[in-house]
N, C-alpha and C positions, 0 to 999 in steps of 0.2 A: 717562152719566148725570149727572155734576156739572154738564156744561155745560147740559144740558137743565133741570136744576133751576134753575141761574141764571138762564136765560132765562125760566122760567115763573113763578118765585115771587113778582118784583115785580109781574108782571101780575094774579096772584090777590089780592095785599094791595092792589093800585089799585081792584080789583073790588070788595073788601070795604070799604074806605074810601069808595067813592061809593055802594054800594047801600045800607049801613046808615045809619039817622039818627044824628046826633052822639051822641045820649044812648045808643045801642044800640052804637055803634061799637067800644067797648072790649070788649063780649062777641064780637062777631065776630072782632076780631083775636086774643082770648085763644082762641076756639075754632080758628082758622087755625092759630095757633102750637102749640096742644096737638097738632093732627092730624099737624103737620109733624115734631113731636118724637116721635109715636107712630110715624109711617112711617120715621123715622130707626132706631128701636129694632128696629122690625120688620125693617128691611133689614139691620141688623147680625146678628141672630140667624138670619135666612135665610140669609146669607151662610156664617155659621159651620157652620151644618148642611150646607149643600151643599158646603162645602170640606171638612168631617169625613168625609161621606160618599165624596166623590171620593178623599181620601187613604187612606181605609179600603180602597175598591176597588182602589187602585193597588198599596198594600202588603200586599194580601192573602197574596200567594204569597211575599213576603219576611220576613226574619227579625228583623223589628221587633216588640218587645214592646209593650206598652201604653203605657209612658211615651215610647217612641220616636215612636209614633203620635199622641199627643197633643202632642209638641214640635212635629212636622211639621204638625198642624193649626192649633196656636196661632201658628207662623211664618206659614202661608199666611193666616190671618186677619189678623195684622197688616200684611202686605204690601198686602192688599186694602183695609183700613180707614186706614192711615197716610195717603194723600192726603187724607182728609177731616178731619184734625185740624190 
């Protein structure tokens, strides 16, 4: 996913800068960056929900308490999000 994003983002920014008139370009770039940030946040939340659901399903029959499940979920989330930081 990161490689695909790295390949497509410069192209989308280039399209925005050539499509918008110079006086409207700042608004176009602001919307582009806002949607990018919103997508990043939504991806993090979606990843956390998916990992939490998976960990809960895997540990259902095990003797982990709520704190243990939260620790495993938090660890999994940090493992998937750390390459982006």
